[in-house]
Backbone as ProteinMPNN parsed JSONL, in Angstrom:
{"seq_chain_A": "MQIFYKLNLFYVKKFGKKEQRIKILFDHHFFVNKYYLHKSATAENLTRILNITDIELQALSLKNYTMAFETLRDMYRFQHFWDEFTNPVNAELPIQSIISLCGFSSSQEFNSLLSNHKEASKNILKKSFS", "coords_chain_A": {"N_chain_A": [[-96.702, -20.463, -3.81], [-94.164, -20.174, -4.845], [-94.567, -18.269, -6.855], [-95.264, -16.036, -5.334], [-92.847, -15.61, -4.012], [-91.179, -14.965, -6.196], [-92.433, -12.626, -7.153], [-92.106, -10.975, -4.926], [-89.296, -10.843, -4.865], [-88.826, -9.547, -7.33], [-90.102, -7.085, -6.815], [-88.542, -6.054, -4.691], [-86.049, -5.905, -5.949], [-86.527, -3.906, -7.86], [-87.674, -1.701, -6.465], [-86.813, -1.597, -3.847], [-84.656, -0.595, -1.088], [-81.071, -0.258, -1.325], [-79.648, -1.744, 0.638], [-81.591, -3.542, 1.501], [-82.086, -4.879, -0.881], [-79.623, -6.162, -1.316], [-79.55, -7.859, 0.902], [-81.738, -9.563, 0.355], [-80.827, -10.715, -2.05], [-78.496, -11.945, -1.088], [-79.593, -13.823, 0.721], [-81.049, -15.355, -1.122], [-78.998, -16.46, -2.813], [-77.284, -17.663, -0.904], [-78.92, -19.306, 0.821], [-81.206, -20.343, -0.664], [-80.1, -21.208, -3.129], [-78.108, -22.651, -1.993], [-75.385, -21.795, -1.678], [-73.276, -22.191, 0.08], [-72.512, -24.837, -0.208], [-70.902, -25.055, -2.388], [-67.665, -25.713, -3.6], [-66.131, -23.552, -4.2], [-67.011, -21.569, -2.533], [-66.419, -18.728, -1.322], [-65.786, -15.67, 0.454], [-64.815, -13.771, -1.269], [-65.677, -14.648, -3.847], [-68.474, -14.539, -3.49], [-68.824, -11.8, -3.095], [-68.317, -10.87, -5.629], [-70.481, -11.985, -7.017], [-72.655, -10.715, -5.778], [-71.982, -8.144, -6.273], [-70.765, -6.349, -4.418], [-68.631, -4.955, -1.838], [-66.053, -6.588, 0.117], [-66.115, -5.661, 2.733], [-68.748, -4.744, 2.944], [-70.081, -7.189, 2.676], [-69.194, -8.604, 4.958], [-70.244, -6.898, 6.915], [-73.008, -7.142, 6.398], [-73.344, -9.861, 6.989], [-72.608, -9.941, 9.709], [-74.492, -8.165, 10.826], [-77.02, -9.342, 10.227], [-76.798, -12.075, 10.827], [-75.158, -12.363, 12.976], [-72.491, -13.275, 12.863], [-69.34, -13.807, 11.276], [-68.924, -14.064, 7.687], [-67.483, -16.371, 6.837], [-67.67, -18.047, 9.066], [-70.433, -18.426, 9.172], [-70.813, -19.765, 6.706], [-69.273, -22.09, 7.183], [-70.658, -23.168, 9.344], [-73.154, -23.849, 8.198], [-72.26, -25.657, 6.276], [-71.28, -27.71, 7.918], [-73.625, -28.443, 9.295], [-75.133, -29.377, 7.139], [-73.505, -31.484, 6.372], [-73.776, -33.128, 8.66], [-76.523, -33.731, 8.55], [-76.592, -35.213, 6.17], [-74.832, -37.269, 6.804], [-76.11, -38.599, 8.902], [-78.355, -39.508, 7.64], [-80.2, -42.298, 6.778], [-80.307, -43.226, 4.159], [-77.853, -42.644, 3.071], [-76.121, -44.435, 4.196], [-74.376, -46.329, 3.121], [-72.527, -44.856, 1.761], [-69.157, -43.727, 1.292], [-67.321, -41.859, 3.762], [-65.688, -39.854, 2.775], [-66.936, -39.173, 0.408], [-69.306, -37.967, 1.339], [-68.221, -35.786, 2.688], [-67.089, -34.382, 0.569], [-69.414, -33.824, -0.901], [-70.543, -31.877, 0.697], [-69.231, -29.536, 0.226], [-66.6, -29.297, 1.032], [-63.208, -29.17, 0.163], [-61.326, -31.075, 0.738], [-60.541, -33.798, 2.986], [-58.853, -32.875, 4.919], [-59.466, -30.155, 5.078], [-62.024, -30.387, 6.161], [-61.411, -31.639, 8.629], [-59.88, -29.629, 9.761], [-61.793, -27.635, 10.098], [-63.418, -28.873, 12.042], [-61.601, -29.099, 14.177], [-61.13, -26.419, 14.718], [-63.566, -25.487, 15.568], [-64.634, -26.806, 17.869], [-66.436, -26.641, 20.069], [-68.834, -25.685, 18.889], [-69.407, -27.752, 17.026], [-69.72, -29.836, 18.819], [-72.045, -29.039, 20.14], [-73.953, -29.23, 18.091], [-73.879, -31.982, 17.643], [-74.743, -32.889, 20.155], [-77.394, -31.928, 20.17], [-78.455, -33.568, 18.186], [-78.346, -36.117, 19.267], [-79.789, -35.98, 21.58]], "CA_chain_A": [[-95.675, -19.895, -2.969], [-93.042, -19.786, -5.712], [-94.95, -17.015, -7.52], [-95.166, -14.979, -4.327], [-91.415, -15.346, -3.797], [-90.651, -14.275, -7.377], [-92.986, -11.262, -7.165], [-91.418, -10.262, -3.856], [-87.925, -10.613, -5.337], [-88.928, -8.529, -8.371], [-90.411, -5.792, -6.166], [-87.373, -5.59, -3.924], [-85.001, -5.535, -6.914], [-86.884, -2.661, -8.565], [-88.087, -0.584, -5.658], [-86.264, -1.656, -2.49], [-83.414, 0.109, -0.777], [-79.923, -1.062, -1.677], [-79.325, -2.683, 1.724], [-82.616, -4.59, 1.464], [-81.853, -5.684, -2.096], [-78.453, -7.004, -1.103], [-79.931, -8.893, 1.869], [-82.59, -10.514, -0.381], [-79.945, -11.47, -2.963], [-77.641, -12.801, -0.262], [-80.403, -14.961, 1.171], [-81.353, -16.185, -2.289], [-77.817, -17.232, -3.241], [-76.707, -18.469, 0.183], [-79.853, -20.3, 1.365], [-82.041, -21.005, -1.682], [-79.187, -21.905, -4.036], [-77.134, -23.373, -1.16], [-74.061, -21.378, -2.061], [-72.288, -22.717, 1.033], [-72.106, -26.175, -0.598], [-69.95, -24.992, -3.483], [-66.256, -25.771, -3.181], [-65.579, -22.205, -4.402], [-67.814, -20.646, -1.715], [-65.579, -17.843, -0.546], [-66.316, -14.321, 0.563], [-64.394, -13.07, -2.477], [-66.566, -15.036, -4.935], [-69.799, -14.042, -3.243], [-68.85, -10.353, -3.307], [-68.442, -10.659, -7.079], [-71.824, -12.338, -7.419], [-73.57, -9.692, -5.265], [-71.474, -6.829, -6.691], [-70.508, -5.545, -3.244], [-67.268, -5.102, -1.324], [-65.906, -7.538, 1.213], [-66.53, -4.989, 3.946], [-70.215, -4.778, 2.945], [-70.501, -8.574, 2.927], [-68.968, -8.918, 6.371], [-71.21, -6.116, 7.703], [-74.31, -7.791, 6.223], [-73.329, -11.106, 7.732], [-72.598, -9.632, 11.16], [-75.749, -7.52, 11.211], [-78.19, -10.201, 10.092], [-76.558, -13.422, 11.329], [-74.268, -12.205, 14.125], [-71.232, -13.98, 12.698], [-68.624, -13.522, 10.026], [-69.392, -14.888, 6.549], [-66.797, -17.664, 6.834], [-68.257, -18.834, 10.151], [-71.767, -18.797, 8.701], [-70.635, -20.779, 5.668], [-68.785, -23.33, 7.825], [-71.726, -23.735, 10.183], [-74.148, -24.488, 7.319], [-71.625, -26.829, 5.685], [-71.244, -28.796, 8.902], [-75.006, -28.908, 9.522], [-75.504, -30.183, 5.969], [-72.737, -32.736, 6.516], [-74.381, -33.979, 9.702], [-77.807, -34.227, 8.042], [-76.322, -36.251, 5.201], [-74.155, -38.365, 7.503], [-77.091, -39.341, 9.725], [-79.448, -39.941, 6.798], [-80.036, -43.732, 6.506], [-80.112, -43.432, 2.709], [-76.43, -42.501, 2.768], [-75.38, -45.321, 5.098], [-73.337, -47.065, 2.392], [-71.581, -43.929, 1.13], [-67.938, -43.467, 2.042], [-67.318, -40.578, 4.447], [-65.048, -38.872, 1.898], [-67.96, -38.737, -0.533], [-70.205, -37.044, 2.031], [-67.453, -34.579, 2.937], [-66.987, -33.676, -0.72], [-70.757, -33.353, -1.217], [-70.873, -30.759, 1.552], [-68.471, -28.346, -0.154], [-65.226, -29.293, 1.504], [-62.32, -29.583, -0.925], [-60.564, -32.256, 1.186], [-60.824, -34.216, 4.369], [-58.046, -32.005, 5.766], [-60.256, -28.929, 5.305], [-63.092, -30.757, 7.083], [-60.787, -31.842, 9.952], [-59.48, -28.314, 10.265], [-63.04, -27.002, 10.565], [-63.827, -29.5, 13.297], [-60.676, -28.771, 15.259], [-61.236, -24.99, 15.04], [-64.91, -25.191, 16.089], [-64.965, -27.972, 18.658], [-67.64, -26.425, 20.883], [-70.012, -25.591, 18.005], [-69.717, -29.085, 16.514], [-70.215, -30.641, 19.937], [-73.438, -28.635, 20.388], [-74.771, -29.813, 17.016], [-73.962, -33.419, 17.907], [-75.579, -33.101, 21.335], [-78.806, -31.73, 19.752], [-78.888, -34.688, 17.374], [-78.451, -37.341, 20.063], [-80.568, -35.767, 22.813]], "C_chain_A": [[-94.492, -19.416, -3.798], [-93.335, -18.462, -6.422], [-94.815, -15.849, -6.572], [-93.685, -14.603, -4.107], [-90.827, -14.577, -4.985], [-91.172, -12.836, -7.47], [-92.305, -10.409, -6.087], [-89.972, -9.912, -4.257], [-87.895, -9.504, -6.39], [-89.165, -7.144, -7.742], [-89.222, -5.228, -5.425], [-86.254, -5.15, -4.862], [-85.268, -4.175, -7.544], [-87.087, -1.464, -7.638], [-87.509, -0.555, -4.235], [-84.989, -0.847, -2.32], [-82.256, -0.842, -1.073], [-79.611, -2.135, -0.632], [-80.318, -3.859, 1.728], [-82.429, -5.491, 0.265], [-80.704, -6.651, -1.887], [-78.772, -8.129, -0.158], [-80.774, -9.97, 1.177], [-81.728, -11.361, -1.32], [-79.022, -12.409, -2.214], [-78.399, -14.051, 0.169], [-80.727, -15.907, 0.039], [-80.169, -17.067, -2.677], [-77.341, -18.158, -2.118], [-77.637, -19.595, 0.638], [-80.623, -21.054, 0.304], [-81.153, -21.816, -2.629], [-78.112, -22.7, -3.325], [-75.692, -23.092, -1.596], [-72.982, -21.979, -1.195], [-71.813, -24.136, 0.663], [-71.104, -26.185, -1.755], [-68.526, -25.013, -2.921], [-65.601, -24.379, -3.293], [-66.317, -21.159, -3.58], [-66.909, -19.83, -0.804], [-66.234, -16.478, -0.49], [-65.994, -13.547, -0.73], [-65.325, -13.386, -3.656], [-67.971, -14.492, -4.725], [-69.896, -12.524, -3.43], [-68.944, -10.03, -4.793], [-69.868, -10.947, -7.554], [-72.806, -11.24, -7.016], [-73.191, -8.292, -5.684], [-71.367, -5.86, -5.49], [-69.076, -5.737, -2.787], [-67.255, -6.133, -0.208], [-66.351, -6.943, 2.537], [-68.058, -5.0, 4.058], [-70.742, -6.179, 3.229], [-70.339, -8.934, 4.382], [-69.957, -8.161, 7.254], [-72.597, -6.716, 7.606], [-74.408, -9.067, 7.049], [-73.392, -10.891, 9.233], [-73.941, -9.061, 11.612], [-76.924, -8.495, 11.243], [-78.036, -11.585, 10.718], [-75.613, -13.48, 12.513], [-72.995, -13.065, 14.075], [-70.621, -13.62, 11.364], [-69.105, -14.461, 8.931], [-68.786, -16.284, 6.588], [-67.352, -18.582, 7.913], [-69.657, -19.31, 9.783], [-71.723, -19.918, 7.68], [-70.226, -22.112, 6.292], [-69.866, -23.995, 8.656], [-72.751, -24.456, 9.314], [-73.55, -25.704, 6.611], [-71.657, -27.998, 6.682], [-72.658, -29.307, 9.184], [-75.485, -29.779, 8.369], [-74.789, -31.536, 6.019], [-73.414, -33.66, 7.501], [-75.716, -34.539, 9.247], [-77.596, -35.363, 7.042], [-75.7, -37.484, 5.866], [-75.116, -39.231, 8.289], [-78.284, -39.837, 8.927], [-79.244, -41.432, 6.464], [-79.814, -44.051, 5.011], [-78.636, -43.423, 2.344], [-75.537, -43.443, 3.581], [-74.225, -46.036, 4.376], [-72.29, -46.164, 1.716], [-70.31, -43.805, 1.953], [-67.944, -42.052, 2.628], [-66.71, -39.493, 3.552], [-66.038, -38.316, 0.871], [-68.91, -37.723, 0.1], [-69.485, -35.72, 2.301], [-67.358, -33.754, 1.678], [-68.336, -33.092, -1.122], [-71.119, -32.085, -0.46], [-70.006, -29.529, 1.289], [-67.053, -28.287, 0.311], [-64.314, -29.83, 0.398], [-61.498, -30.823, -0.555], [-60.964, -32.621, 2.588], [-60.014, -33.392, 5.352], [-58.782, -30.712, 6.089], [-61.388, -29.222, 6.3], [-62.541, -30.937, 8.502], [-60.372, -30.525, 10.578], [-60.696, -27.562, 10.798], [-63.463, -27.569, 11.906], [-62.901, -29.104, 14.451], [-60.76, -27.302, 15.653], [-62.582, -24.637, 15.677], [-65.415, -26.362, 16.933], [-66.287, -27.802, 19.431], [-68.916, -26.392, 20.017], [-70.39, -26.959, 17.471], [-70.265, -29.982, 17.599], [-71.656, -30.312, 20.243], [-74.374, -29.224, 19.336], [-74.943, -31.298, 17.258], [-74.844, -33.722, 19.116], [-77.064, -32.961, 20.988], [-79.318, -32.959, 19.002], [-79.119, -35.949, 18.218], [-79.281, -37.184, 21.334], [-82.032, -36.097, 22.603]], "O_chain_A": [[-93.889, -18.385, -3.499], [-92.442, -17.627, -6.569], [-94.312, -14.79, -6.948], [-93.336, -13.425, -4.027], [-90.057, -13.637, -4.791], [-90.421, -11.93, -7.83], [-91.971, -9.249, -6.328], [-89.503, -8.802, -4.005], [-87.035, -8.624, -6.343], [-88.508, -6.167, -8.1], [-88.931, -4.037, -5.531], [-85.586, -4.147, -4.61], [-84.346, -3.383, -7.741], [-86.718, -0.342, -7.982], [-87.705, 0.418, -3.507], [-84.336, -0.469, -3.293], [-82.421, -2.062, -1.073], [-79.344, -3.287, -0.972], [-79.935, -5.011, 1.932], [-82.586, -6.708, 0.358], [-80.802, -7.826, -2.241], [-78.323, -9.255, -0.373], [-80.547, -11.161, 1.389], [-81.882, -12.581, -1.378], [-78.788, -13.537, -2.647], [-77.925, -15.176, 0.009], [-80.687, -17.125, 0.211], [-80.32, -18.276, -2.849], [-77.03, -19.322, -2.37], [-77.186, -20.725, 0.822], [-80.696, -22.281, 0.353], [-81.434, -22.984, -2.895], [-77.291, -23.352, -3.969], [-74.902, -24.003, -1.843], [-71.882, -22.253, -1.676], [-70.793, -24.584, 1.187], [-70.524, -27.227, -2.061], [-68.24, -24.399, -1.894], [-64.648, -24.071, -2.578], [-66.254, -19.972, -3.901], [-66.666, -20.202, 0.344], [-67.122, -16.166, -1.284], [-66.813, -12.765, -1.213], [-65.718, -12.477, -4.387], [-68.601, -14.029, -5.676], [-70.928, -12.018, -3.872], [-69.569, -9.043, -5.18], [-70.398, -10.228, -8.401], [-73.684, -10.868, -7.796], [-73.96, -7.35, -5.488], [-71.82, -4.717, -5.552], [-68.376, -6.607, -3.306], [-68.295, -6.501, 0.337], [-66.908, -7.649, 3.378], [-68.6, -5.238, 5.137], [-71.734, -6.34, 3.94], [-71.245, -9.509, 4.984], [-70.459, -8.714, 8.233], [-73.303, -6.799, 8.611], [-75.411, -9.322, 7.715], [-74.134, -11.572, 9.941], [-74.458, -9.437, 12.664], [-77.728, -8.476, 12.175], [-79.029, -12.205, 11.099], [-75.305, -14.568, 13.0], [-72.495, -13.519, 15.104], [-71.31, -13.182, 10.443], [-69.636, -15.534, 9.219], [-69.493, -17.273, 6.393], [-67.487, -19.784, 7.685], [-70.023, -20.455, 10.048], [-72.478, -20.888, 7.761], [-70.79, -23.152, 5.952], [-69.985, -25.22, 8.677], [-73.176, -25.559, 9.654], [-74.257, -26.683, 6.371], [-72.014, -29.122, 6.329], [-72.851, -30.517, 9.299], [-76.155, -30.79, 8.579], [-75.379, -32.582, 5.748], [-73.608, -34.842, 7.218], [-76.023, -35.699, 9.521], [-78.325, -36.355, 7.059], [-76.026, -38.616, 5.508], [-74.964, -40.451, 8.341], [-79.146, -40.521, 9.478], [-78.202, -41.79, 5.915], [-79.19, -45.058, 4.676], [-78.217, -44.114, 1.416], [-74.322, -43.252, 3.636], [-73.197, -46.31, 4.994], [-71.299, -46.65, 1.17], [-70.371, -43.779, 3.182], [-68.522, -41.143, 2.032], [-67.162, -38.348, 3.568], [-65.983, -37.139, 0.513], [-69.275, -36.732, -0.532], [-70.079, -34.652, 2.156], [-67.533, -32.536, 1.723], [-68.394, -31.973, -1.632], [-71.93, -31.295, -0.942], [-70.05, -28.573, 2.062], [-66.35, -27.32, 0.019], [-64.629, -30.842, -0.229], [-61.026, -31.539, -1.438], [-61.634, -31.86, 3.287], [-60.428, -33.219, 6.499], [-58.735, -30.225, 7.219], [-61.675, -28.406, 7.175], [-63.131, -30.448, 9.465], [-60.501, -30.335, 11.788], [-60.618, -26.922, 11.846], [-63.828, -26.819, 12.811], [-63.359, -28.812, 15.556], [-60.492, -26.962, 16.806], [-62.708, -23.567, 16.274], [-66.525, -26.847, 16.714], [-67.134, -28.695, 19.444], [-69.934, -26.988, 20.367], [-71.571, -27.306, 17.457], [-71.16, -30.792, 17.354], [-72.431, -31.209, 20.577], [-75.474, -29.668, 19.666], [-76.043, -31.826, 17.095], [-75.603, -34.691, 19.109], [-77.892, -33.752, 21.439], [-80.475, -33.348, 19.16], [-79.998, -36.753, 17.905], [-79.459, -38.146, 22.082], [-82.832, -35.976, 23.531]]}, "name": "protein", "num_of_chains": 1, "seq": "MQIFYKLNLFYVKKFGKKEQRIKILFDHHFFVNKYYLHKSATAENLTRILNITDIELQALSLKNYTMAFETLRDMYRFQHFWDEFTNPVNAELPIQSIISLCGFSSSQEFNSLLSNHKEASKNILKKSFS"}
């Protein structure tokens, strides 16, 4: 499977349209490399990595994921946080450690995310306990 992925990536890089190449690279960095877990995961940094403008990044995010880049990043950070928080292996870890592991620079940033996205976080929690 890994060879197929690498061949596909090579083909798209060499022969694909620019929009398709950028989408493949975005998916690779964001999902495969879990870019959203980096503390420096900002739209500005990702535009430098992908060599595109902020407008192109926002357009790509809206077109393919129907949300702004920051919202997509925050959603995946929170989902990762919840997966780690509910994992029995991490039962003894302090909450601050899990928050830091998920790309948040501080507990204030995490609290701000929760307060700004109450409905989305509530839906994730409902799915986990239903």
